[in-house]
C-alpha positions as CSV (number, residue, x, y, z in Angstrom):
1,M,141.3,98.0,78.7
2,A,140.5,100.3,81.3
3,E,139.6,103.1,79.2
4,A,137.5,100.7,77.2
5,A,135.6,99.6,80.5
6,L,135.2,103.4,81.2
7,D,133.7,104.2,77.9
8,A,131.2,101.3,78.3
9,V,130.2,102.7,81.7
10,R,129.7,106.2,80.3
11,R,127.5,104.7,77.4
12,E,125.3,103.1,79.9
13,L,125.1,106.0,82.4
14,R,123.9,108.2,79.4
15,E,121.0,105.8,78.9
16,F,120.0,105.6,82.4
17,P,117.5,108.2,83.7
18,A,119.2,111.2,85.1
19,A,116.5,111.7,87.7
20,A,117.0,108.2,89.3
21,R,120.3,109.2,90.9
22,G,121.5,108.8,94.6
23,P,121.8,105.7,96.5
24,R,118.7,104.0,95.2
25,G,119.3,105.1,91.7
26,F,122.7,103.6,92.1
27,L,121.4,100.3,92.9
28,A,118.8,100.4,90.1
29,C,121.8,101.1,87.9
30,L,123.8,98.2,89.0
31,D,120.7,95.8,88.3
32,S,120.3,96.9,84.8
33,T,123.9,97.9,83.6
34,P,126.4,95.1,83.4
35,N,129.4,97.1,82.6
36,V,128.6,99.5,85.7
37,W,128.3,96.6,87.9
38,A,131.6,95.2,86.6
39,S,133.3,98.5,87.3
40,L,133.0,98.1,91.0
41,H,136.3,96.9,92.6
42,P,135.5,93.4,94.0
43,G,137.5,94.2,97.2
44,V,135.4,97.3,97.8
45,F,132.0,96.4,97.1
46,P,131.8,92.6,96.4
47,T,128.4,91.3,95.3
48,V,127.6,89.2,98.2
49,N,127.5,90.2,101.8
50,P,130.2,92.7,101.7
51,P,132.7,92.8,104.4
52,G,133.8,96.0,105.9
53,I,137.1,96.4,104.3
54,M,138.4,99.7,103.2
55,G,139.7,100.5,99.7
56,Q,139.5,103.0,96.8
57,P,136.9,102.5,93.8
58,S,138.3,102.0,90.5
59,V,138.3,104.7,88.0
60,A,135.2,103.3,86.3
61,C,133.5,103.2,89.6
62,R,134.4,106.7,90.6
63,E,132.7,107.6,87.4
64,V,129.4,105.7,88.5
65,L,129.7,107.3,92.0
66,R,130.2,110.9,90.5
67,W,127.0,110.3,88.3
68,S,124.9,109.0,91.3
69,G,126.1,111.8,93.5
70,V,127.4,109.6,96.1
71,P,130.6,110.8,97.8
72,F,133.9,108.9,97.5
73,Q,136.5,111.2,98.7
74,N,136.7,109.6,102.3
75,P,138.9,106.7,102.6
76,S,136.2,104.9,104.1
77,W,133.7,105.6,101.2
78,N,132.7,102.0,100.8
79,A,131.4,101.7,104.4
80,L,129.8,105.0,104.5
81,F,128.0,104.5,101.2
82,R,126.9,101.0,102.2
83,N,125.2,102.4,105.3
84,R,123.7,105.1,103.6
85,L,122.3,102.9,100.8
86,L,121.0,100.3,103.4
87,Q,119.5,103.0,105.3
88,E,117.6,104.6,102.3
89,L,116.5,101.0,101.1
90,S,114.8,100.3,104.3
91,V,113.8,103.9,105.7
92,P,112.8,106.8,103.6
93,L,114.8,110.0,104.0
94,A,111.5,111.7,104.7
95,V,108.0,110.6,105.2
96,P,106.5,110.5,101.6
97,Y,103.2,112.1,100.6
98,L,100.3,110.5,98.6
99,D,97.9,112.8,96.9
100,E,95.0,110.7,97.5
101,P,94.1,107.5,99.2
102,P,95.6,104.4,98.0
103,T,93.6,101.4,96.8
104,P,93.5,98.5,99.3
105,L,96.0,96.5,97.3
106,H,98.5,99.4,97.1
107,F,98.1,100.3,100.5
108,Y,98.9,96.9,101.8
109,R,101.6,96.0,99.1
110,D,103.4,99.4,99.2
111,W,103.1,100.5,102.8
112,V,101.8,98.0,105.3
113,C,104.0,95.0,104.0
114,P,107.1,96.9,103.9
115,N,106.2,98.8,107.3
116,R,106.7,102.1,105.7
117,P,104.9,105.4,106.8
118,C,103.2,107.8,104.6
119,I,101.1,111.0,105.0
120,I,97.8,110.8,102.7
121,R,96.2,114.0,101.6
122,N,92.6,114.1,100.4
123,A,91.6,111.2,102.5
124,L,89.2,113.2,104.8
125,Q,87.7,115.7,102.3
126,H,84.4,114.0,102.5
127,W,84.2,114.2,106.4
128,P,81.7,116.9,107.5
129,A,84.0,117.2,110.6
130,L,86.7,119.2,108.5
131,Q,84.1,121.9,108.1
132,K,82.0,121.6,111.3
133,W,84.6,120.8,114.2
134,S,85.2,124.2,115.8
135,F,85.2,124.8,119.5
136,P,81.8,126.5,119.1
137,Y,80.4,123.5,117.3
138,L,81.9,121.1,119.9
139,R,80.3,123.1,122.6
140,A,76.9,123.1,120.9
141,T,77.0,119.4,120.1
142,V,78.7,117.7,122.8
143,G,79.7,120.6,125.2
144,S,77.7,119.1,128.2
145,I,79.1,115.6,127.8
146,E,81.8,114.6,130.5
147,V,84.9,113.0,129.1
148,S,88.1,111.5,130.6
149,V,90.9,114.1,130.8
150,A,94.4,113.5,131.5
151,V,95.8,116.2,133.9
152,T,99.5,116.5,134.4
153,P,101.7,119.3,135.8
154,D,103.9,119.5,132.7
155,G,102.2,118.1,129.7
156,Y,103.9,114.6,130.0
157,A,101.4,111.7,130.7
158,D,102.8,108.2,130.6
159,A,106.4,109.3,130.6
160,V,109.5,109.1,132.6
161,R,109.9,111.8,135.0
162,G,112.8,111.6,137.3
163,D,113.1,108.0,138.6
164,R,109.3,107.4,138.1
165,F,107.2,106.4,135.1
166,M,104.3,108.8,135.5
167,M,100.8,108.3,134.7
168,P,98.2,111.3,134.5
169,A,95.6,112.2,137.0
170,E,92.3,111.5,135.4
171,R,89.3,113.7,135.7
172,R,85.9,113.7,134.3
173,L,85.1,117.2,132.9
174,S,82.4,118.6,130.5
175,L,83.9,119.1,127.1
176,S,82.8,122.7,127.4
177,Y,84.9,123.3,130.3
178,V,87.8,121.7,128.6
179,L,87.4,124.2,125.6
180,D,87.0,127.1,128.1
181,V,90.5,126.3,129.7
182,L,92.0,125.9,126.2
183,E,90.7,129.2,125.3
184,G,92.0,130.9,128.5
185,Q,88.4,131.7,129.7
186,T,88.9,129.7,132.9
187,Q,91.8,128.3,134.8
188,H,92.7,124.7,135.8
189,P,95.9,123.4,137.5
190,G,98.3,121.5,135.2
191,V,97.9,120.6,131.5
192,L,94.7,119.0,130.1
193,Y,94.7,116.5,127.3
194,V,91.6,114.5,126.2
195,Q,93.5,111.4,125.2
196,K,91.8,108.4,126.7
197,Q,92.8,105.6,124.4
198,C,90.0,103.2,124.7
199,S,88.0,104.2,121.8
200,N,86.7,107.1,123.6
201,L,85.2,108.6,120.6
202,L,82.7,105.7,120.4
203,T,82.2,105.5,124.1
204,E,82.2,109.1,125.1
205,L,81.4,111.2,122.1
206,P,79.1,108.9,119.8
207,Q,77.1,112.1,118.8
208,L,80.1,113.1,116.7
209,L,80.1,109.9,114.7
210,P,78.0,111.3,111.7
211,D,80.7,113.9,110.9
212,L,83.2,111.2,110.0
213,E,83.6,107.6,109.5
214,S,83.8,104.7,112.0
215,H,86.6,103.1,110.1
216,V,88.8,103.8,107.0
217,P,87.1,101.6,104.3
218,W,90.1,101.0,102.1
219,A,92.3,100.2,105.3
220,S,89.8,97.9,106.6
221,E,89.6,96.0,103.4
222,A,93.5,95.9,103.1
223,L,93.9,94.7,106.8
224,G,91.0,92.5,106.8
225,K,89.5,93.7,109.9
226,M,87.8,96.6,111.6
227,P,89.6,98.9,113.8
228,D,90.1,97.9,117.6
229,A,89.6,101.5,118.7
230,V,88.9,104.9,117.3
231,N,90.1,107.7,119.6
232,F,89.5,111.4,119.9
233,W,92.3,113.8,120.8
234,L,92.1,117.3,122.1
235,G,94.6,119.2,124.0
236,D,97.2,121.9,125.0
237,V,100.3,122.7,123.1
238,A,102.2,121.7,126.2
239,A,100.8,118.1,125.9
240,V,103.6,115.8,124.6
241,T,103.5,112.1,124.0
242,S,106.7,110.5,125.0
243,L,108.9,108.3,122.8
244,H,107.1,104.9,122.6
245,K,105.7,102.3,120.2
246,D,102.5,100.6,119.6
247,H,101.3,97.0,118.4
248,Y,98.9,98.8,116.0
249,E,98.6,99.8,112.4
250,N,97.7,103.4,113.2
251,L,95.9,105.9,111.1
252,Y,96.2,109.3,112.4
253,C,93.7,111.9,111.1
254,V,94.0,115.5,112.0
255,V,90.8,117.5,111.8
256,S,92.0,120.9,113.1
257,G,95.5,122.4,113.8
258,E,98.6,120.2,113.3
259,K,100.5,117.3,114.9
260,H,104.3,117.2,114.8
261,F,105.7,113.8,114.8
262,L,109.3,112.4,115.5
263,L,109.6,108.9,114.2
264,H,112.2,106.0,114.5
265,P,111.8,102.8,112.6
266,P,111.9,99.4,114.4
267,S,115.3,98.9,113.0
268,D,116.6,101.8,115.3
269,R,115.8,99.5,118.5
270,P,119.4,98.9,119.3
271,F,119.9,102.6,119.7
272,I,116.9,103.4,121.6
273,P,117.4,102.9,125.5
274,Y,114.8,101.2,127.7
275,E,114.9,101.1,131.6
276,L,112.7,99.8,134.2
277,Y,110.7,102.4,136.3
278,T,108.5,102.3,139.3
279,P,105.0,103.2,138.0
280,A,103.3,106.4,139.9
281,T,100.4,108.2,139.2
282,Y,99.6,112.1,139.8
283,H,97.1,113.0,142.3
284,L,95.6,116.5,142.1
285,T,94.9,117.8,145.4
286,E,92.1,120.2,146.1
287,E,94.5,123.1,146.5
288,G,95.6,122.5,142.9
289,S,99.0,120.8,143.6
290,F,100.1,117.5,142.4
291,N,101.2,114.8,144.7
292,V,103.0,111.6,143.4
293,V,101.7,108.4,144.5
294,D,103.7,105.0,143.7
295,E,101.6,102.0,142.4
296,E,102.9,99.5,144.6
297,A,100.7,96.7,143.3
298,M,102.1,97.2,139.8
299,E,105.4,95.8,138.3
300,K,108.1,98.1,137.1
301,V,107.6,99.5,133.5
302,P,110.1,99.3,130.8
303,W,110.1,102.7,129.2
304,I,112.3,105.0,127.2
305,P,113.9,107.5,129.4
306,L,115.4,109.5,126.5
307,D,113.9,112.9,125.0
308,P,114.6,112.7,121.3
309,L,114.2,116.5,121.0
310,A,117.1,117.0,123.5
311,P,119.1,113.6,123.7
312,D,121.6,113.1,126.6
313,L,124.1,111.8,124.4
314,A,126.7,111.5,127.1
315,R,124.3,109.0,129.1
316,Y,123.0,107.5,125.8
317,P,125.8,107.5,123.2
318,S,124.2,104.9,120.9
319,Y,121.2,107.2,120.0
320,S,123.5,109.1,118.0
321,Q,123.3,106.3,115.4
322,A,119.6,106.4,115.2
323,R,118.0,108.3,112.5
324,A,114.7,110.2,113.1
325,L,112.1,111.3,110.7
326,C,110.3,114.4,111.4
327,C,107.0,115.3,109.8
328,T,104.0,117.6,110.5
329,V,100.6,116.3,109.7
330,Q,98.2,119.2,108.8
331,A,94.5,119.5,109.1
332,G,92.9,117.4,106.6
333,E,95.8,114.9,106.3
334,M,96.3,111.4,107.5
335,L,99.5,109.9,108.6
336,Y,99.8,106.0,108.3
337,L,102.0,105.1,111.3
338,P,103.1,101.5,110.9
339,A,102.9,99.1,114.0
340,L,106.3,99.1,116.0
341,W,107.4,102.3,114.9
342,F,108.6,104.7,117.6
343,H,107.0,108.0,117.8
344,H,107.2,111.2,119.9
345,V,104.2,113.5,119.4
346,Q,103.7,117.3,119.9
347,Q,100.7,119.6,118.6
348,S,99.5,123.1,118.0
349,H,97.1,124.5,120.7
350,G,93.7,123.1,120.6
351,C,94.6,120.6,117.8
352,I,91.7,118.1,117.2
353,A,92.3,114.6,115.9
354,V,91.0,111.2,115.4
355,N,93.0,107.9,115.0
356,Y,92.0,104.5,114.1
357,W,94.0,101.6,115.7
358,Y,94.1,98.3,113.7
359,D,95.6,95.4,115.6
360,M,98.9,94.3,113.9
361,E,99.5,90.8,112.5
362,Y,101.9,88.9,114.6
363,D,103.5,87.6,111.8
364,L,107.2,87.5,110.6
365,K,107.9,91.1,111.0
366,Y,106.9,90.9,114.7
367,S,109.2,87.8,115.1
368,Y,112.2,89.8,113.5
369,F,111.4,92.7,115.8
370,Q,111.4,90.4,119.0
371,L,114.6,88.9,117.9
372,L,116.2,92.3,117.3
373,D,114.9,93.4,120.9
374,S,116.2,90.2,122.5
375,L,119.6,90.7,120.8
376,T,119.6,94.2,122.1
377,K,119.1,93.4,125.6
378,A,121.5,90.3,125.5
379,S,124.2,92.5,124.0
380,G,123.8,95.1,126.9
381,L,123.0,98.0,124.4
382,D,120.1,99.2,126.6
């Protein structure tokens, strides 16, 4: 009986595409091959809502697992596999690439609805900015224009430093001066970052608009709206964006240089700590030093104190259960960063980027995240 079942399983596996292996292929195999499904030990991988009991797979099930590449030597193979399977179903192992922009339907169906990031190549090839936006061009075109610049002693603006949530000093500087500092032709205290997130491309540098688009047409059609903000980014290699999330569908376009993203899906919220911090602002003195001034009129700010590049697991042990996705967005590429995904960002020196923020839909996905956030707080995981 067992040998006949094993033969049936092997026949079905021979007919199943060899390329579709791994946890996802294993699940697809179960959906389409009744003998494979029947081979699973009911106490180890029951059909509905599997409990966390331990056990050994049947001989036929071992054959399936061997084919799929899923390890089963560990006595707790079922729990380990189930976690791996569920992770891969909800979160990709790596941020996938698209070789061309999706249609509005595909973008909404395949990426926005499932809340999954992707990097899109060849989405900016028609932008004159890709060829034009060098430092000399920016000097000649908008060099005399004053822009808002975040200035910090260490590159961390809007981040936890010590026991404070620190906001940057803000200076109005000509873009030529910022470029001179980035090129080392002149000195300025601290780290400079053009990062004003209030549609600064439209309000401060409208002369650059002919070099790109004021929105992403296929995304605007898919989302049924125009972007809330179009932001221009330019900064030092030392400028870092601390781990946080936004309530926006974010299309992040790198024009020159590269950006390094560390991402966490919203489902990692139970493992990502939040604490309340007194808000404070850096004040830059005439001597070039930085003072910390508390914002006494403001309420405490909930923020993530953890540095995902060097996490303090002794203090935040739950973070070891989170799974980060790291990706680099090169010049000419666009990252679709879904709403509510946590992200930490670094960049190459002098990187130039533009991003489009589309307000998220406050639908069932948002309600699920709010529920997860409330359960995390109630359970004391923070």
